[in-house]
MARDOTI-251403 format. One record per residue: residue number from 1; x, y, z of N, C-alpha, C in turn; residue in one letter. Coordinates in nm, 4 decimals. Example, Ala and Ser with C-alpha at 12.3 -4.5 7.8 and 13.67 -1.06 7.14 Angstrom:
% MARDOTI-251403
+-----+----------+----------+----------+----------+----------+----------+----------+----------+----------+---------+
: num :   n.east :  n.north :     n.up :  ca.east : ca.north :    ca.up :   c.east :  c.north :     c.up : residuo :
+-----+----------+----------+----------+----------+----------+----------+----------+----------+----------+---------+
:   1 :   1.3190 :  -0.5690 :   0.7800 :   1.2300 :  -0.4500 :   0.7800 :   1.3200 :  -0.3300 :   0.7800 :       A :
:   2 :   1.2850 :  -0.2250 :   0.7080 :   1.3670 :  -0.1060 :   0.7140 :   1.2900 :   0.0030 :   0.7870 :       S :
+-----+----------+----------+----------+----------+----------+----------+----------+----------+----------+---------+
//
This chain:
% MARDOTI-251403
+-----+----------+----------+----------+----------+----------+----------+----------+----------+----------+---------+
: num :   n.east :  n.north :     n.up :  ca.east : ca.north :    ca.up :   c.east :  c.north :     c.up : residuo :
+-----+----------+----------+----------+----------+----------+----------+----------+----------+----------+---------+
:   1 :   7.8981 :   7.4293 :  30.1903 :   7.9423 :   7.5276 :  30.2883 :   7.9460 :   7.4578 :  30.4258 :       M :
:   2 :   8.0526 :   7.4769 :  30.4972 :   8.0664 :   7.4142 :  30.6270 :   7.9815 :   7.4830 :  30.7337 :       S :
:   3 :   7.9570 :   7.4169 :  30.8438 :   7.8766 :   7.4702 :  30.9532 :   7.9415 :   7.5992 :  31.0062 :       E :
:   4 :   8.0741 :   7.5999 :  31.0196 :   8.1460 :   7.7200 :  31.0671 :   8.1257 :   7.8359 :  30.9707 :       V :
:   5 :   8.1356 :   7.8109 :  30.8409 :   8.1180 :   7.9180 :  30.7428 :   7.9752 :   7.9736 :  30.7473 :       S :
:   6 :   7.8750 :   7.8878 :  30.7646 :   7.7375 :   7.9390 :  30.7734 :   7.7176 :   8.0237 :  30.8975 :       R :
:   7 :   7.7718 :   7.9841 :  31.0103 :   7.7617 :   8.0638 :  31.1313 :   7.8289 :   8.2001 :  31.1142 :       R :
:   8 :   7.9490 :   8.1971 :  31.0580 :   8.0250 :   8.3197 :  31.0377 :   7.9483 :   8.4129 :  30.9416 :       S :
:   9 :   7.8915 :   8.3613 :  30.8355 :   7.8136 :   8.4383 :  30.7429 :   7.6888 :   8.4986 :  30.8097 :       S :
:  10 :   7.6199 :   8.4177 :  30.8883 :   7.5033 :   8.4680 :  30.9577 :   7.5372 :   8.5745 :  31.0570 :       A :
:  11 :   7.6507 :   8.5568 :  31.1263 :   7.7001 :   8.6590 :  31.2207 :   7.7249 :   8.7911 :  31.1536 :       G :
:  12 :   7.7888 :   8.7871 :  31.0362 :   7.8167 :   8.9109 :  30.9614 :   7.6881 :   8.9763 :  30.9155 :       W :
:  13 :   7.5899 :   8.8978 :  30.8710 :   7.4619 :   8.9553 :  30.8282 :   7.3950 :   9.0270 :  30.9466 :       R :
:  14 :   7.3983 :   8.9667 :  31.0636 :   7.3397 :   9.0301 :  31.1816 :   7.4131 :   9.1597 :  31.2157 :       R :
:  15 :   7.5452 :   9.1569 :  31.2061 :   7.6246 :   9.2737 :  31.2353 :   7.5954 :   9.3866 :  31.1385 :       L :
:  16 :   7.5813 :   9.3565 :  31.0099 :   7.5471 :   9.4573 :  30.9092 :   7.4085 :   9.5120 :  30.9330 :       V :
:  17 :   7.3144 :   9.4257 :  30.9697 :   7.1760 :   9.4718 :  30.9987 :   7.1745 :   9.5632 :  31.1185 :       A :
:  18 :   7.2502 :   9.5304 :  31.2238 :   7.2594 :   9.6157 :  31.3429 :   7.3218 :   9.7504 :  31.3076 :       L :
:  19 :   7.4274 :   9.7487 :  31.2295 :   7.4884 :   9.8732 :  31.1883 :   7.3940 :   9.9617 :  31.1118 :       A :
:  20 :   7.3101 :   9.9004 :  31.0256 :   7.2113 :   9.9791 :  30.9464 :   7.1088 :  10.0424 :  31.0406 :       A :
:  21 :   7.0634 :   9.9660 :  31.1405 :   6.9660 :  10.0202 :  31.2331 :   7.0245 :  10.1351 :  31.3135 :       V :
:  22 :   7.1472 :  10.1179 :  31.3609 :   7.2124 :  10.2268 :  31.4366 :   7.2377 :  10.3486 :  31.3493 :       L :
:  23 :   7.2756 :  10.3285 :  31.2284 :   7.3006 :  10.4406 :  31.1392 :   7.1731 :  10.5143 :  31.1053 :       A :
:  24 :   7.0618 :  10.4449 :  31.0890 :   6.9353 :  10.5129 :  31.0618 :   6.8894 :  10.5927 :  31.1805 :       S :
:  25 :   6.9168 :  10.5441 :  31.3001 :   6.8838 :  10.6212 :  31.4221 :   6.9666 :  10.7456 :  31.4337 :       G :
:  26 :   7.0949 :  10.7379 :  31.3927 :   7.1818 :  10.8576 :  31.3979 :   7.1382 :  10.9607 :  31.2950 :       A :
:  27 :   7.0816 :  10.9136 :  31.1844 :   7.0428 :  11.0064 :  31.0804 :   6.9203 :  11.0889 :  31.1204 :       A :
:  28 :   6.8414 :  11.0410 :  31.2129 :   6.7240 :  11.1153 :  31.2580 :   6.7407 :  11.1521 :  31.4059 :       T :
:  29 :   6.8605 :  11.1936 :  31.4410 :   6.8845 :  11.2253 :  31.5807 :   6.7973 :  11.3385 :  31.6339 :       A :
:  30 :   6.7613 :  11.4332 :  31.5458 :   6.6810 :  11.5472 :  31.5886 :   6.5355 :  11.5176 :  31.5676 :       G :
:  31 :   6.4638 :  11.4848 :  31.6744 :   6.3218 :  11.4574 :  31.6652 :   6.2452 :  11.5532 :  31.7559 :       A :
:  32 :   6.1339 :  11.5992 :  31.7076 :   6.0527 :  11.6980 :  31.7765 :   5.9070 :  11.6513 :  31.7673 :       L :
:  33 :   5.8344 :  11.6575 :  31.8796 :   5.6938 :  11.6189 :  31.8802 :   5.6211 :  11.7014 :  31.9823 :       Y :
:  34 :   5.4890 :  11.6971 :  31.9732 :   5.4103 :  11.7737 :  32.0701 :   5.2685 :  11.7930 :  32.0214 :       G :
:  35 :   5.2036 :  11.8987 :  32.0730 :   5.0666 :  11.9258 :  32.0349 :   5.0456 :  12.0761 :  32.0119 :       S :
:  36 :   4.9462 :  12.1051 :  31.9345 :   4.9041 :  12.2434 :  31.9062 :   4.7610 :  12.2598 :  31.9537 :       L :
:  37 :   4.7342 :  12.3589 :  32.0349 :   4.5985 :  12.3825 :  32.0876 :   4.5690 :  12.5313 :  32.0881 :       K :
:  38 :   4.4408 :  12.5601 :  32.0788 :   4.3903 :  12.6936 :  32.1082 :   4.2961 :  12.6761 :  32.2234 :       R :
:  39 :   4.3382 :  12.7200 :  32.3413 :   4.2662 :  12.6865 :  32.4635 :   4.2776 :  12.5379 :  32.4878 :       G :
:  40 :   4.1656 :  12.4706 :  32.4978 :   4.1659 :  12.3240 :  32.5101 :   4.1367 :  12.2537 :  32.3803 :       E :
:  41 :   4.1147 :  12.3293 :  32.2756 :   4.0790 :  12.2688 :  32.1442 :   4.2067 :  12.2354 :  32.0645 :       Q :
:  42 :   4.2183 :  12.1088 :  32.0171 :   4.3316 :  12.0757 :  31.9288 :   4.3215 :  12.1461 :  31.7972 :       P :
:  43 :   4.4336 :  12.1756 :  31.7368 :   4.4384 :  12.2399 :  31.6063 :   4.4898 :  12.1410 :  31.5011 :       L :
:  44 :   4.4020 :  12.0870 :  31.4190 :   4.4454 :  11.9925 :  31.3114 :   4.4921 :  12.0664 :  31.1866 :       P :
:  45 :   4.5707 :  11.9961 :  31.1105 :   4.6173 :  12.0447 :  30.9761 :   4.6905 :  12.1769 :  30.9774 :       A :
:  46 :   4.7652 :  12.2053 :  31.0825 :   4.8470 :  12.3253 :  31.0883 :   4.9821 :  12.2904 :  31.0259 :       V :
:  47 :   5.0259 :  12.3702 :  30.9255 :   5.1573 :  12.3403 :  30.8635 :   5.2723 :  12.3724 :  30.9567 :       P :
:  48 :   5.3715 :  12.2866 :  30.9542 :   5.4941 :  12.3009 :  31.0358 :   5.6171 :  12.2876 :  30.9496 :       L :
:  49 :   5.7220 :  12.3611 :  30.9852 :   5.8517 :  12.3485 :  30.9141 :   5.9618 :  12.3563 :  31.0174 :       K :
:  50 :   6.0504 :  12.2584 :  31.0182 :   6.1641 :  12.2542 :  31.1079 :   6.2906 :  12.2741 :  31.0271 :       L :
:  51 :   6.3754 :  12.3697 :  31.0720 :   6.5006 :  12.3987 :  31.0017 :   6.6161 :  12.3841 :  31.0992 :       I :
:  52 :   6.7111 :  12.2973 :  31.0648 :   6.8341 :  12.2783 :  31.1457 :   6.9499 :  12.2853 :  31.0488 :       C :
:  53 :   7.0353 :  12.3832 :  31.0701 :   7.1493 :  12.4042 :  30.9798 :   7.0971 :  12.4290 :  30.8388 :       G :
:  54 :   7.1460 :  12.3543 :  30.7445 :   7.1020 :  12.3726 :  30.6052 :   6.9897 :  12.2790 :  30.5646 :       G :
:  55 :   6.9357 :  12.2051 :  30.6619 :   6.8307 :  12.1075 :  30.6302 :   6.6948 :  12.1555 :  30.6798 :       Q :
:  56 :   6.5897 :  12.1089 :  30.6132 :   6.4557 :  12.1418 :  30.6600 :   6.3618 :  12.0240 :  30.6292 :       S :
:  57 :   6.2561 :  12.0158 :  30.7107 :   6.1550 :  11.9147 :  30.6940 :   6.0196 :  11.9796 :  30.7221 :       V :
:  58 :   5.9162 :  11.9370 :  30.6535 :   5.7827 :  11.9932 :  30.6725 :   5.6830 :  11.8850 :  30.7134 :       T :
:  59 :   5.5758 :  11.9268 :  30.7712 :   5.4693 :  11.8347 :  30.8098 :   5.3494 :  11.9163 :  30.8507 :       G :
:  60 :   5.2533 :  11.8505 :  30.9155 :   5.1375 :  11.9209 :  30.9708 :   5.0825 :  11.8413 :  31.0875 :       E :
:  61 :   5.0066 :  11.9119 :  31.1701 :   4.9460 :  11.8464 :  31.2888 :   4.8322 :  11.7533 :  31.2397 :       S :
:  62 :   4.8123 :  11.6456 :  31.3189 :   4.7074 :  11.5502 :  31.2824 :   4.5702 :  11.5968 :  31.3362 :       D :
:  63 :   4.4696 :  11.5130 :  31.3279 :   4.3319 :  11.5501 :  31.3680 :   4.3223 :  11.5863 :  31.5128 :       A :
:  64 :   4.4119 :  11.5345 :  31.5997 :   4.4103 :  11.5640 :  31.7433 :   4.5074 :  11.6809 :  31.7765 :       Q :
:  65 :   4.5661 :  11.7419 :  31.6766 :   4.6591 :  11.8530 :  31.6989 :   4.8010 :  11.8084 :  31.7323 :       G :
:  66 :   4.8321 :  11.6760 :  31.7199 :   4.9652 :  11.6261 :  31.7477 :   5.0520 :  11.6345 :  31.6237 :       H :
:  67 :   5.1829 :  11.6508 :  31.6448 :   5.2767 :  11.6531 :  31.5352 :   5.4041 :  11.5772 :  31.5754 :       Y :
:  68 :   5.4807 :  11.5356 :  31.4786 :   5.6136 :  11.4759 :  31.4962 :   5.6967 :  11.5029 :  31.3738 :       R :
:  69 :   5.8158 :  11.5593 :  31.3944 :   5.9091 :  11.5858 :  31.2864 :   6.0449 :  11.5326 :  31.3225 :       L :
:  70 :   6.1156 :  11.4736 :  31.2263 :   6.2510 :  11.4207 :  31.2498 :   6.3422 :  11.4792 :  31.1466 :       S :
:  71 :   6.4644 :  11.5110 :  31.1884 :   6.5597 :  11.5708 :  31.0977 :   6.7010 :  11.5222 :  31.1357 :       I :
:  72 :   6.7881 :  11.5119 :  31.0405 :   6.9265 :  11.4729 :  31.0641 :   6.9954 :  11.6037 :  31.1124 :       A :
:  73 :   7.0020 :  11.6179 :  31.2417 :   7.0648 :  11.7365 :  31.3009 :   7.0245 :  11.7517 :  31.4427 :       G :
:  74 :   7.0932 :  11.8388 :  31.5076 :   7.0644 :  11.8673 :  31.6499 :   7.1158 :  12.0080 :  31.6805 :       A :
:  75 :   7.0871 :  12.0539 :  31.7994 :   7.1280 :  12.1874 :  31.8423 :   7.0107 :  12.2856 :  31.8336 :       G :
:  76 :   7.0441 :  12.4124 :  31.8165 :   6.9421 :  12.5162 :  31.8076 :   6.8840 :  12.5176 :  31.6659 :       R :
:  77 :   6.7532 :  12.5042 :  31.6588 :   6.6843 :  12.4975 :  31.5319 :   6.5654 :  12.5948 :  31.5340 :       C :
:  78 :   6.5017 :  12.6115 :  31.4195 :   6.3823 :  12.6979 :  31.4102 :   6.2646 :  12.6133 :  31.3670 :       A :
:  79 :   6.1526 :  12.6329 :  31.4385 :   6.0282 :  12.5653 :  31.4050 :   5.9266 :  12.6729 :  31.3665 :       L :
:  80 :   5.8709 :  12.6588 :  31.2498 :   5.7662 :  12.7495 :  31.2070 :   5.6319 :  12.6752 :  31.2174 :       T :
:  81 :   5.5402 :  12.7333 :  31.2924 :   5.4076 :  12.6779 :  31.3147 :   5.3095 :  12.7750 :  31.2512 :       V :
:  82 :   5.2468 :  12.7349 :  31.1398 :   5.1654 :  12.8282 :  31.0657 :   5.2513 :  12.9416 :  31.0163 :       G :
:  83 :   5.2275 :  13.0644 :  31.0609 :   5.3096 :  13.1777 :  31.0200 :   5.3939 :  13.2313 :  31.1321 :       D :
:  84 :   5.4081 :  13.1542 :  31.2404 :   5.4873 :  13.2017 :  31.3593 :   5.6101 :  13.1104 :  31.3751 :       K :
:  85 :   5.7258 :  13.1716 :  31.4024 :   5.8516 :  13.0984 :  31.4192 :   5.8963 :  13.1006 :  31.5635 :       A :
:  86 :   5.9494 :  12.9908 :  31.6108 :   6.0063 :  12.9798 :  31.7452 :   6.1350 :  12.9020 :  31.7401 :       V :
:  87 :   6.2238 :  12.9325 :  31.8357 :   6.3520 :  12.8587 :  31.8484 :   6.3256 :  12.7305 :  31.9289 :       A :
:  88 :   6.3804 :  12.6198 :  31.8868 :   6.3740 :  12.4931 :  31.9576 :   6.5133 :  12.4361 :  31.9677 :       V :
:  89 :   6.5379 :  12.3529 :  32.0666 :   6.6673 :  12.2866 :  32.0833 :   6.6472 :  12.1387 :  32.0731 :       V :
:  90 :   6.7221 :  12.0758 :  31.9823 :   6.7142 :  11.9301 :  31.9612 :   6.8423 :  11.8634 :  32.0019 :       L :
:  91 :   6.8263 :  11.7432 :  32.0595 :   6.9424 :  11.6650 :  32.1007 :   6.9271 :  11.5210 :  32.0546 :       G :
:  92 :   6.9946 :  11.4307 :  32.1241 :   6.9879 :  11.2895 :  32.0878 :   6.8533 :  11.2293 :  32.1163 :       D :
:  93 :   6.7827 :  11.2766 :  32.2169 :   6.6483 :  11.2243 :  32.2486 :   6.5433 :  11.3160 :  32.1897 :       D :
:  94 :   6.4267 :  11.2631 :  32.1623 :   6.3178 :  11.3416 :  32.1048 :   6.2783 :  11.4536 :  32.2043 :       A :
:  95 :   6.2516 :  11.5727 :  32.1547 :   6.2134 :  11.6852 :  32.2396 :   6.0642 :  11.7123 :  32.2241 :       A :
:  96 :   5.9983 :  11.7343 :  32.3358 :   5.8542 :  11.7642 :  32.3317 :   5.8321 :  11.9124 :  32.3469 :       R :
:  97 :   5.7557 :  11.9667 :  32.2526 :   5.7161 :  12.1080 :  32.2537 :   5.5668 :  12.1136 :  32.2308 :       Y :
:  98 :   5.4912 :  12.1502 :  32.3350 :   5.3457 :  12.1713 :  32.3217 :   5.3253 :  12.3220 :  32.3142 :       D :
:  99 :   5.2393 :  12.3648 :  32.2210 :   5.2154 :  12.5064 :  32.2003 :   5.0682 :  12.5397 :  32.2111 :       F :
: 100 :   5.0440 :  12.6587 :  32.2678 :   4.9104 :  12.7165 :  32.2565 :   4.9186 :  12.8260 :  32.1510 :       E :
: 101 :   4.8300 :  12.8155 :  32.0532 :   4.8279 :  12.9113 :  31.9446 :   4.7226 :  13.0161 :  31.9775 :       V :
: 102 :   4.7624 :  13.1410 :  32.0038 :   4.6658 :  13.2432 :  32.0397 :   4.5805 :  13.2859 :  31.9207 :       P :
: 103 :   4.4599 :  13.3308 :  31.9534 :   4.3678 :  13.3759 :  31.8462 :   4.4151 :  13.5079 :  31.7851 :       A :
: 104 :   4.4838 :  13.5886 :  31.8600 :   4.5284 :  13.7180 :  31.8104 :   4.6685 :  13.7016 :  31.7439 :       D :
: 105 :   4.7352 :  13.8120 :  31.7214 :   4.8627 :  13.8102 :  31.6564 :   4.9773 :  13.7898 :  31.7514 :       A :
: 106 :   4.9523 :  13.7576 :  31.8769 :   5.0564 :  13.7372 :  31.9743 :   5.1472 :  13.6159 :  31.9375 :       A :
: 107 :   5.2713 :  13.6109 :  31.9864 :   5.3571 :  13.4969 :  31.9569 :   5.3054 :  13.3702 :  32.0225 :       P :
: 108 :   5.3539 :  13.2598 :  31.9708 :   5.3201 :  13.1299 :  32.0285 :   5.3605 :  13.1225 :  32.1736 :       L :
: 109 :   5.2837 :  13.0502 :  32.2543 :   5.3190 :  13.0300 :  32.3949 :   5.3406 :  12.8833 :  32.4133 :       R :
: 110 :   5.4539 :  12.8513 :  32.4756 :   5.4826 :  12.7094 :  32.5069 :   5.3985 :  12.6703 :  32.6275 :       R :
: 111 :   5.3278 :  12.5588 :  32.6124 :   5.2417 :  12.5089 :  32.7217 :   5.3212 :  12.4479 :  32.8320 :       R :
+-----+----------+----------+----------+----------+----------+----------+----------+----------+----------+---------+
//
């Protein structure tokens, strides 16, 4: 294989790798993260479900009450935190939503 062929082949491999990285970023364009608290106390292991269009993803908050969900989609979506649902808006950049979970049956409050 000539030196020119090796460079050309390496260039194509880099281009394909870059395209794969960009495509994977586009597939998870809708990202949502934040925290769940009751007062100043973090809420661990709270189930979460994010629905955008016909797609959904589930997760739960970590030991510090933090969460992160990614979904292929953007726009107006629904986030269910425990048994409470709220509307969220996702775009190209990750959106932060911090919530205070009330002790009573009141709806979630965005912090």
